[in-house]
C-alpha positions as CSV (number, residue, x, y, z in Angstrom):
1,M,-11.7,41.7,20.0
2,W,-14.1,39.0,19.0
3,G,-17.5,39.4,20.7
4,A,-19.2,36.6,22.5
5,E,-22.0,36.5,19.9
6,L,-19.7,36.6,16.9
7,R,-20.3,33.6,14.6
8,T,-17.5,31.5,13.0
9,P,-17.1,32.5,9.3
10,P,-18.0,29.7,6.9
11,N,-14.4,29.4,5.5
12,L,-13.1,28.9,9.0
13,R,-15.7,26.2,9.7
14,V,-14.4,24.3,6.6
15,V,-10.8,24.6,7.9
16,K,-11.9,23.5,11.3
17,A,-13.8,20.5,9.9
18,L,-10.7,19.4,8.0
19,A,-8.4,19.8,10.9
20,S,-9.3,16.3,12.2
21,P,-7.5,13.3,10.5
22,I,-10.7,11.2,10.9
23,R,-12.8,13.8,9.2
24,A,-10.3,14.2,6.4
25,Q,-10.4,10.4,5.9
26,I,-14.2,10.5,5.8
27,L,-14.1,13.2,3.1
28,D,-11.6,11.1,1.2
29,L,-13.8,8.0,1.3
30,L,-16.9,9.9,0.2
31,A,-14.9,11.5,-2.7
32,R,-14.8,8.0,-4.2
33,G,-18.6,7.5,-3.9
34,P,-21.5,7.5,-1.5
35,M,-21.3,5.3,1.6
36,S,-23.5,4.3,4.5
37,Y,-22.8,5.0,8.1
38,T,-21.8,1.4,8.7
39,E,-19.6,1.3,5.6
40,L,-17.8,4.4,6.7
41,M,-17.1,3.0,10.2
42,R,-15.9,-0.3,8.8
43,S,-13.6,1.5,6.3
44,L,-12.1,3.6,9.1
45,G,-11.6,0.6,11.4
46,L,-13.9,2.0,14.1
47,S,-16.0,-0.1,16.5
48,P,-19.8,0.6,16.3
49,D,-20.0,0.0,20.1
50,R,-17.0,1.9,21.3
51,D,-16.7,4.7,18.7
52,A,-20.3,5.4,17.7
53,G,-20.6,8.7,19.7
54,K,-17.3,10.1,18.5
55,F,-18.0,9.1,14.9
56,A,-21.4,10.7,14.9
57,Y,-19.8,14.0,16.1
58,H,-17.4,13.9,13.2
59,L,-20.2,13.4,10.7
60,K,-22.2,16.2,12.2
61,T,-19.2,18.6,12.0
62,L,-18.7,17.8,8.3
63,V,-22.5,18.2,7.6
64,K,-22.5,21.6,9.4
65,A,-19.5,22.8,7.4
66,G,-21.4,21.9,4.2
67,L,-18.8,19.4,3.1
68,I,-21.1,16.3,3.1
69,R,-24.8,15.6,3.2
70,T,-27.1,12.7,3.6
71,G,-28.3,11.2,0.3
72,R,-31.9,11.4,-1.0
73,D,-32.6,7.9,0.4
74,G,-31.4,9.1,3.8
75,G,-29.2,5.9,4.2
76,R,-26.0,7.0,2.6
77,Y,-23.7,10.0,2.9
78,E,-22.3,11.8,-0.1
79,I,-19.8,14.6,-0.8
80,T,-21.0,18.1,-1.7
81,D,-19.6,20.4,-4.4
82,L,-17.9,22.4,-1.6
83,G,-16.6,19.1,-0.1
84,R,-15.2,18.1,-3.5
85,L,-13.4,21.4,-3.8
86,A,-12.0,21.1,-0.3
87,H,-10.9,17.6,-1.0
88,G,-9.1,18.7,-4.2
89,M,-7.3,21.4,-2.3
90,M,-6.1,18.9,0.3
91,E,-4.9,16.6,-2.4
92,G,-2.9,19.4,-4.0
93,L,-1.3,20.2,-0.6
94,E,-0.4,16.6,0.0
95,E,1.1,16.3,-3.5
96,R,3.2,19.4,-2.9
97,M,4.4,18.1,0.4
98,A,5.2,14.7,-1.1
99,R,7.4,16.4,-3.7
100,R,9.2,18.2,-0.9
101,R,9.8,14.8,0.8
102,R,11.2,13.6,-2.6
103,M,9.9,10.0,-2.5
104,V,12.1,8.1,-4.9
105,V,11.6,4.7,-6.6
106,R,14.1,2.1,-7.6
107,T,12.6,1.1,-10.9
108,S,12.8,-2.1,-12.9
109,R,14.8,-0.2,-15.5
110,L,17.7,-0.1,-13.0
111,A,17.3,3.6,-12.3
112,I,16.2,5.8,-9.4
113,E,13.4,8.2,-10.3
114,E,11.0,10.5,-8.4
115,F,7.7,8.8,-7.5
116,D,4.9,9.7,-9.9
117,K,1.5,8.3,-9.4
118,S,0.6,8.8,-13.1
119,R,3.1,6.0,-13.9
120,I,0.9,3.7,-11.8
121,A,-2.2,4.8,-13.7
122,E,-0.5,4.3,-17.1
123,S,0.7,0.8,-16.1
124,L,-2.9,-0.2,-15.1
125,V,-4.3,1.1,-18.4
126,R,-1.5,-0.5,-20.5
127,E,-1.1,-3.8,-18.8
128,A,-4.6,-4.6,-17.4
129,D,-6.9,-2.5,-19.6
130,V,-8.2,-0.7,-16.5
131,P,-10.5,2.3,-17.4
132,S,-8.5,5.5,-17.1
133,E,-10.7,7.1,-14.4
134,L,-10.6,4.0,-12.2
135,A,-6.8,3.7,-12.8
136,A,-6.3,7.3,-11.6
137,R,-8.3,6.6,-8.4
138,I,-6.3,3.4,-7.7
139,A,-3.0,5.3,-8.3
140,A,-4.1,8.0,-5.9
141,E,-5.0,5.5,-3.2
142,V,-1.7,3.7,-3.6
143,E,0.1,7.1,-3.3
144,E,-1.8,7.8,-0.1
145,K,-0.9,4.4,1.4
146,L,2.7,4.9,0.6
147,S,2.8,8.3,2.2
148,M,1.2,6.9,5.3
149,I,3.5,3.9,5.8
150,R,6.6,6.0,5.0
151,V,8.6,3.3,3.2
152,K,12.4,3.9,3.5
153,Y,13.4,1.8,0.5
154,L,10.7,2.1,-2.2
155,T,11.0,-0.3,-5.2
156,A,8.9,-1.0,-8.3
157,P,8.1,-4.5,-7.1
158,L,6.9,-3.1,-3.8
159,I,4.6,-0.6,-5.6
160,R,3.2,-3.4,-7.7
161,E,2.5,-5.5,-4.6
162,L,0.6,-2.5,-3.1
163,V,-1.3,-1.9,-6.4
164,N,-2.3,-5.6,-6.4
165,A,-3.4,-5.4,-2.8
166,V,-5.6,-2.4,-3.5
167,L,-7.1,-4.2,-6.5
168,L,-7.9,-7.2,-4.3
169,E,-9.5,-4.9,-1.6
170,K,-11.8,-3.5,-4.3
171,G,-12.7,-7.0,-5.6
172,L,-11.0,-6.3,-9.0
173,E,-9.3,-9.7,-9.2
174,E,-9.2,-10.0,-13.0
175,Y,-7.2,-6.7,-13.1
176,R,-4.9,-8.0,-10.4
177,H,-4.4,-11.2,-12.3
178,K,-3.0,-9.3,-15.3
179,M,-0.8,-7.2,-13.1
180,T,0.9,-10.2,-11.5
181,R,4.7,-10.2,-11.6
182,V,6.4,-13.5,-12.5
183,G,9.8,-14.6,-11.3
184,L,11.6,-16.0,-8.3
185,P,11.7,-14.7,-4.8
186,V,15.1,-13.4,-3.5
187,Y,15.4,-16.4,-1.2
188,D,15.0,-18.9,-4.0
189,V,17.6,-17.1,-6.1
190,S,20.0,-17.1,-3.2
191,Q,19.5,-20.9,-2.8
192,L,20.1,-21.5,-6.5
193,L,23.3,-19.4,-6.4
194,S,24.6,-21.3,-3.4
195,S,23.9,-24.8,-4.7
196,S,24.0,-24.7,-8.5
197,P,26.5,-23.9,-11.3
198,T,26.2,-20.7,-13.2
199,W,24.5,-22.2,-16.3
200,A,22.0,-24.0,-14.1
201,V,21.1,-20.8,-12.3
202,R,20.4,-19.0,-15.5
203,E,18.4,-21.9,-16.9
204,E,16.3,-22.5,-13.8
205,A,15.5,-18.8,-13.4
206,C,14.5,-18.5,-17.0
207,D,12.4,-21.7,-16.9
208,K,10.6,-20.5,-13.7
209,V,9.6,-17.2,-15.3
210,L,8.3,-18.9,-18.5
211,E,6.4,-21.5,-16.5
212,E,4.6,-18.9,-14.4
213,Y,3.9,-16.8,-17.5
214,A,2.3,-19.8,-19.2
215,L,0.1,-20.5,-16.2
216,I,-0.9,-16.9,-15.7
217,G,-0.8,-15.3,-19.1
218,V,-1.2,-18.0,-21.8
219,L,-3.4,-20.9,-20.6
220,Y,-7.1,-20.6,-19.7
221,R,-7.6,-20.4,-16.0
222,D,-9.4,-23.8,-15.7
223,V,-6.7,-25.5,-17.8
224,A,-3.9,-24.0,-15.5
225,D,-5.8,-25.1,-12.4
226,A,-6.2,-28.6,-13.8
227,H,-2.5,-28.8,-14.4
228,L,-1.7,-27.6,-10.9
229,S,-4.1,-30.0,-9.3
230,G,-2.8,-33.0,-11.3
231,S,-6.1,-33.5,-13.2
232,L,-4.0,-33.2,-16.5
233,H,-0.4,-32.8,-17.3
234,I,1.1,-30.2,-19.7
235,E,4.5,-31.4,-20.7
236,D,7.3,-29.0,-20.9
237,L,5.4,-26.0,-19.6
238,R,8.5,-23.8,-19.6
239,H,8.5,-24.0,-23.4
240,W,4.7,-23.7,-23.9
241,A,4.7,-20.0,-24.8
242,L,7.8,-20.2,-27.0
243,G,7.1,-23.0,-29.5
244,P,6.2,-26.7,-30.0
245,S,7.8,-29.5,-28.1
246,A,8.1,-31.6,-31.3
247,I,7.8,-31.0,-35.0
248,C,7.6,-33.2,-38.1
249,H,9.3,-32.0,-41.3
250,D,8.0,-32.7,-44.8
251,L,11.1,-32.7,-46.9
252,R,9.4,-32.5,-50.3
253,P,8.9,-28.7,-50.5
254,L,12.5,-28.2,-49.5
255,F,13.8,-30.6,-52.1
256,S,11.6,-29.0,-54.8
257,S,12.3,-25.3,-54.1
258,G,15.3,-25.1,-51.8
259,L,15.5,-23.4,-48.4
260,P,13.9,-20.0,-47.9
261,P,16.2,-17.0,-47.2
262,S,14.7,-16.5,-43.7
263,W,16.3,-19.8,-42.7
264,T,19.8,-19.5,-44.1
265,G,20.3,-15.8,-44.9
266,F,20.3,-16.7,-48.6
267,R,18.1,-18.6,-51.1
268,T,19.3,-22.1,-51.9
269,K,18.6,-24.0,-55.1
270,P,16.9,-27.4,-55.2
271,P,19.6,-30.1,-54.3
272,R,21.2,-31.8,-57.2
273,D,22.5,-35.0,-55.5
274,L,22.3,-36.9,-52.2
275,G,25.0,-34.9,-50.5
276,E,23.2,-31.6,-51.2
277,A,19.9,-33.1,-50.2
278,L,21.3,-34.2,-46.9
279,T,22.8,-30.7,-46.4
280,V,19.4,-29.2,-46.9
281,V,18.0,-31.5,-44.3
282,K,20.8,-30.6,-41.9
283,L,20.3,-26.8,-42.4
284,T,16.5,-27.4,-41.8
285,L,17.2,-29.1,-38.5
286,S,19.7,-26.5,-37.5
287,S,17.3,-23.6,-38.3
288,C,14.5,-25.1,-36.2
289,Y,16.8,-26.4,-33.4
290,C,16.3,-23.4,-31.1
291,E,12.5,-23.2,-31.8
292,V,11.7,-26.8,-30.9
293,R,12.2,-28.0,-27.4
294,T,12.3,-31.8,-27.5
295,E,12.2,-33.5,-30.9
296,Q,12.4,-33.0,-34.6
297,V,11.0,-35.9,-36.7
298,L,11.9,-36.7,-40.4
299,P,9.1,-39.1,-41.5
300,F,9.6,-41.2,-44.7
301,F,13.3,-40.2,-44.6
302,N,14.5,-42.9,-47.0
303,V,11.5,-42.6,-49.3
304,F,11.9,-38.8,-49.8
305,L,15.7,-39.2,-50.4
306,A,15.3,-42.2,-52.7
307,P,15.2,-40.1,-56.0
308,F,18.7,-38.8,-55.1
309,L,20.3,-42.3,-54.7
310,R,22.9,-43.1,-57.4
311,D,25.2,-45.7,-55.9
312,R,25.6,-47.5,-52.6
313,E,29.1,-46.3,-51.8
314,E,28.2,-42.6,-52.2
315,A,25.1,-43.1,-50.1
316,S,27.1,-44.8,-47.3
317,R,29.7,-42.0,-47.3
318,E,27.1,-39.1,-47.3
319,L,24.8,-40.7,-44.7
320,R,27.8,-41.3,-42.4
321,R,28.8,-37.7,-42.7
322,F,25.2,-36.6,-42.2
323,L,24.7,-38.7,-39.0
324,L,28.0,-37.5,-37.5
325,E,26.9,-33.9,-38.1
326,L,23.6,-34.6,-36.4
327,A,25.4,-36.0,-33.4
328,G,27.2,-32.7,-33.1
329,L,23.9,-30.8,-33.4
330,G,22.3,-33.0,-30.7
331,S,25.2,-32.4,-28.3
332,M,24.4,-28.7,-28.2
333,G,21.6,-29.1,-25.8
334,K,20.3,-31.8,-23.5
335,G,17.1,-33.6,-24.3
336,H,16.8,-32.6,-28.0
337,V,16.2,-35.7,-30.2
338,I,16.2,-36.0,-34.0
339,T,14.2,-39.0,-35.2
340,L,14.3,-40.6,-38.6
341,G,11.3,-42.5,-40.0
342,V,12.5,-45.4,-42.1
343,E,10.0,-47.3,-44.4
344,L,10.8,-50.8,-45.5
345,A,8.1,-50.5,-48.2
346,V,6.5,-47.5,-49.8
347,P,3.4,-46.7,-47.7
348,D,0.0,-46.7,-49.4
349,L,-0.5,-43.0,-48.8
350,L,2.5,-42.2,-50.9
351,R,2.1,-44.7,-53.8
352,E,0.6,-42.1,-56.1
353,A,2.7,-39.2,-54.8
354,V,5.2,-37.3,-56.9
355,L,8.6,-36.8,-55.2
356,P,11.1,-34.0,-56.1
357,G,14.3,-35.4,-57.4
358,P,17.7,-33.8,-58.4
359,G,17.2,-30.2,-59.4
360,G,13.6,-30.4,-58.3
361,K,12.6,-32.7,-61.1
362,P,9.4,-34.6,-60.3
363,T,9.7,-38.4,-59.9
364,S,6.9,-41.0,-59.3
365,C,7.1,-42.6,-55.9
366,E,6.5,-46.0,-57.5
367,E,9.6,-45.6,-59.6
368,V,11.8,-45.3,-56.5
369,G,10.4,-48.1,-54.4
370,E,13.6,-50.3,-54.8
371,K,15.9,-47.3,-54.2
372,A,14.0,-46.5,-50.9
373,L,14.5,-50.0,-49.7
374,E,18.2,-49.9,-50.6
375,L,18.7,-46.5,-48.9
376,A,17.1,-48.0,-45.8
377,D,19.5,-50.9,-45.8
378,V,22.5,-48.5,-46.2
379,L,21.3,-46.3,-43.4
380,L,20.9,-49.2,-41.0
381,E,24.3,-50.5,-42.0
382,V,25.9,-47.1,-41.3
383,L,24.1,-46.9,-37.9
384,R,25.4,-50.4,-36.9
385,N,29.0,-49.3,-37.6
386,L,28.8,-46.1,-35.5
387,V,29.8,-46.3,-31.8
388,L,26.6,-44.8,-30.6
389,P,23.4,-44.2,-32.7
390,P,23.2,-40.4,-32.7
391,V,19.5,-40.3,-33.7
392,G,16.2,-41.8,-32.9
393,L,14.9,-44.3,-35.3
394,V,11.4,-45.5,-36.2
395,I,11.2,-48.4,-38.6
396,R,8.0,-49.3,-40.3
397,A,7.7,-52.7,-42.1
398,G,5.3,-53.0,-45.0
399,P,2.5,-55.7,-45.3
400,G,4.9,-58.3,-46.7
401,F,7.3,-58.3,-43.7
């Protein structure tokens, strides 16, 4: 039998000290770093007026067990080596029990997997450049919160929300910013499905993701805020991260060397006549169609094509075919415009330029001034005879007009 004077062995004092949930939480908090009396009470959600006596008893019990001690400055508590060992043993027990409970996650890869806090740490390091030690501590805290709230349906988005909440609690807003998930809430998707056709749902969902990504992951924070507040307007934000809204094509390199294999799948030779030159232009527009959101511009269109002009009848036939093909290209998507720049006189900036002609042969721009004007006349005549102009048109008159 135990005698009345028999003292409690040190190992049992440790076990007794850890038997209280509040003392276990205190030890867990101090394992992350020293904290003051007030900080500990606030973290535990205790009232300084109502719970001061009970809290002081718990601290005294942990100090007597050798698990914590007051710091050298006397104002903060810190964990001891024995306390760190005991805390590690408790974490090991909790991890083993969590495995027995088999907490599973519905992942974004459309699979069900067993929960693993190391995956959280890996994501923090990979996506937000969080230091590995800090990432491990955050992952452990998230695991602890999950085990306490006993989630019945655990999903990857829910875990990410909890990770972001922990990052905010710790004042790590920059890391949280990088961990943000972009997309539509379930309610918004439901509304889209009930009120829009299938193609519109896909387009709207895709556009929303790309808009949010541009605001969060591409633009500087002050630029994004200025757009949201209306101080400035960023046109076509949904396409901002993908490519330009408009592009101007210089046809001269294409006429002198042909199209690169990356555009067509094979290397083309320099065009030999007007029909081949217009085919090169059409292939260029088709290749860039999906990369440009709003407009493709062909400046100096009639000037660059002038070296290929042989007779008016051929020009009329080839231009009509070309414009009808462009009409078909433009009908593939809404809002995509192809604009032709027509010059009624050779502009000064091109007067001394050398233009590639049939087979890539160089031709002086001054030599083809009359042909450029004739080609412009043919183009306008063809456009007048079409039911609807299939392209945008910008006409520039020279000084003599």
